[in-house]
N, C-alpha and C positions, 0 to 999 in steps of 0.2 A: 521087698520093703513097702513099695507102693500098694501092692495088693493087701498086705496086712493092715496098713493104715486105712485103706478104703473099706475093708471089712469092719474095722473098728468104728469108722465114721457111720456106716450104715446101721450097725448095731445100736450105737448111741442114738441115732435119729429115730429108730423104731421104738426104743425104750422111752423116748421123749413124747411119743404120741399119746393122746388121751386114751384111757382104757375103754371109755364108753364109745360105742359106735356112733358116728354122726347120723343126723337125720337125713332123709332122702330129699333131693332137690325139688323135683316136680311130680306131677301126677303119675306119669309113666314109671318113675323110679319107685314110688310108693307101691304101686300095683305089682311091680316086679319083685320087690323085696317082701311083700306080703305083711308089712307092718307100718303103722303110722304113729308117730310120736307127737303127742298133743299136750301142751302146757295148760294146766288148770290151776285155780287158786289154791294156794297152800292152806290158808286158814281165813276164809271169808264166807261163812255160812249166810244164806242157804245156797250160795253159788258153788262153793267148793270147800270142803273141810274133812278132817278125819272123823269117820263115823264110829258108832259104838262097836262095830265088828272089826275095827282096825283098818278099814279100807276107805279111800276117799269117796265122797258122795256129794251130790248137790245138783243144781240146775246145769252148770257148765259141764260137770262130769257126765251127766246123762246125755247132753248134746254131743260130747266127744264120743261116747259109746255108740250113739246113733250114726255118727259120721263113719266110724270104723265099720259098723254093720253094713252100711250102704256102700262103702268102698269094697267090702268083702275081704278085709284084712284084719290082722291082729291089732289091738290097741295097746300102746304103751303110754300110760299117764305119767306126766312129769310135773309134780307140784311146784309152783313158783310163787315168789313174792311179787309185788307190783313192779319193783325195780328190775326184776329179772326178765320180765316178759319180752321186751324188745331185744335185749342182748342175746337171749337164748335163741330167738328166731334168726337174728343176724349171723350168729356163729354156727348155725345148723345143728344145734342141740335139740331142736324140735322142728316139726314140719308146720304146725299150726299153733296159734295161741288162742285159747278159748278161756278167757279169764277176766270177765267183766271190764273189758278195755274199751274206753271211749275213744272216738276218733277226733282228731284235731289237726290243723295244718302242720304243726310242728312235728307230730308223730308221723304224719304222712310223708315227711321228707325221708324217713328211714325205712318204712314198711308199707305194704298195701293193706287195705281194709276191705272186708266183704260188706255185703248188705247187713243191716242190723238184724241180730238174731235173738236178742234178749231184752226184756223190759227192765229199765232202771230209771226210776222217775220219782218225783216228789208228788204226793197226792193228799187228798182229804179222805179220811176213812171214818166211818161211823157204823152203828148198828143198822140192820136192815129196816127197822121201823121208821127211821128218819128219812124224810124226803128232801134230798139235797142233790141238785144236778149241776150247780155252778157256784162260783164264789159269792154271787148275789144272795144265795140262800143261807149264807152264814150270819146274816143280820139277826140279832137277838140270841145268838148262841155263844156258848163258852167254847173256845177253841184252844186246845193245848198243843204246844210245840216246844222244841228245845231252842232256847235263846241263842242268837248269833249265827244260826245255821242258814243255809240257802233257803229253806222253807220260811224262816222268819223274815228274811229280806223280801222274798217274793210276796208273801201274804200281807206284810205291812204296806206294800205298795197298792195292793188290789182289794183288800178287805173293805166291805161297805160299812157305812156308819151303823153303829149299834152292835158291831161284832166285838166281843170281849176276848181279846187275845191274852192268854195266860202263858207266860214264858217260864220254862223250868231250866235248871242248871245242867242237866244231862239227859240222855235218852232213857235211863232207868227211871228217873223221876217223872218224865213225860209219860212213859208207859204205865207207871203206877197210878198216875192221876186219871188216865183214860180208863183203865180196867176197874178202878174203884168208883167211877162215875162222877168224879170231880169236874170233868169237862165233857161236853157233848160230842165234840169232834176232835179227832187226832189228825194233825198235819205232820207228815213225816216222809222219809224215804220208804219205798215199797218193801225193802228188806226188813225194816223194823216192824212195819205193819204185818208182814208175813209171820214174823216171830211171835207177835202178840196173838195173831189168829191161831197159830199152831198151839200155843200154850193155853188158849181160852176158846176152844171150839164152840162152846155153847153161846158165846156172845153174838155169833153171826155177823162178823165184821164184813162190810162191803166197801169197795172203792167207790167213792161218790164222783170224784172228778180228778183229773190230772192237772197239777199246777205247773210242773216243768218236766219236760222229757230229757233224759240223758241216757239213751239206749247204748247197749254194748255191741261191739263188732268183733268179728274173727280176724286175727292178724295173720297175714300171709307174707312170706319173704318176697322182696322185690325181685321181679324176673320170672316168678313162678306163675305165669299167665294161665296155663291150663288148670292148675290147681285152684286158682282164684275163680275161674269160670265155673268149675265143678262145684265149689263151695256155694257160690251164689245160686246156682240151680238147685242145690240141696236145700238151702234156706227157703227159697220160694216154694219148693215142693212140700216141705214140711209145714210151712205156714198154711198152704192151701189144704193140705191133708189133715190138719189139726194136731199133728204130733207135738209141735212146739207149744201149742195151747195147752195140751195135756200135761206137759212138763212144767209149764208155768203154774197150772192149777195145783200140781203136786207139791212144788217147792215154795211157791209164793202165795198160794191160797187165792189167787185171782187169775182170771183169764188173761190172755195175751192182749195188750193194747195194740192199736195200729202202730206198726213200726215203719220208720222211714227207710228208704233205699238210696243207694248211690247211683 
């Protein structure tokens, strides 16, 4: 009777286990298994989104591919929403999170962060013929931005006298004003500027200066010290070697700005 009950209990326990295999704890486990599971943005172009060929593509996806290549293992991409990033890491559904995640003290209570690997910033963008190197050069220019955004708050504090700040209701209206020549300078997040540059390659849009940095970091589960160390060496190596800069040029249309480290 006891044996029968024990078998039933074990069978029920096995059936209750999740069908998906868990991610691997640390660097040695990943290397032994020959696969790394990496969370990437589900729908946040140009960092990660479903492409025309039905496969995920973008800045973060290319970084994930480069990590797997350098580890010498297979890559399993796990598309996630913003809210899923930390829970998926904590519950071993992924080994790493590469999904435009900013670092802050609250998140650092739950997971570890690598050095910065991706540019995410607000900046001033204009055509190559305009000589603009700092906020002081905006005097006498028409500057378009989306009202109520971080860019609006920052520029309102720092713009010199004579700057005409024109606020629009949403990013689409801001984009239309810039591409049609209604404003001289676009102040926006770099992802919006990248989308405009990609859609209008003949405009020759340049980043003139950065207003506020908000870089992205790779998330690592707490306790996976060897994996964190490897990721940090990887990021440094790819910065120095130019690979991350090339990915930034491909997806953001701009070179990699100087990124902070921890």
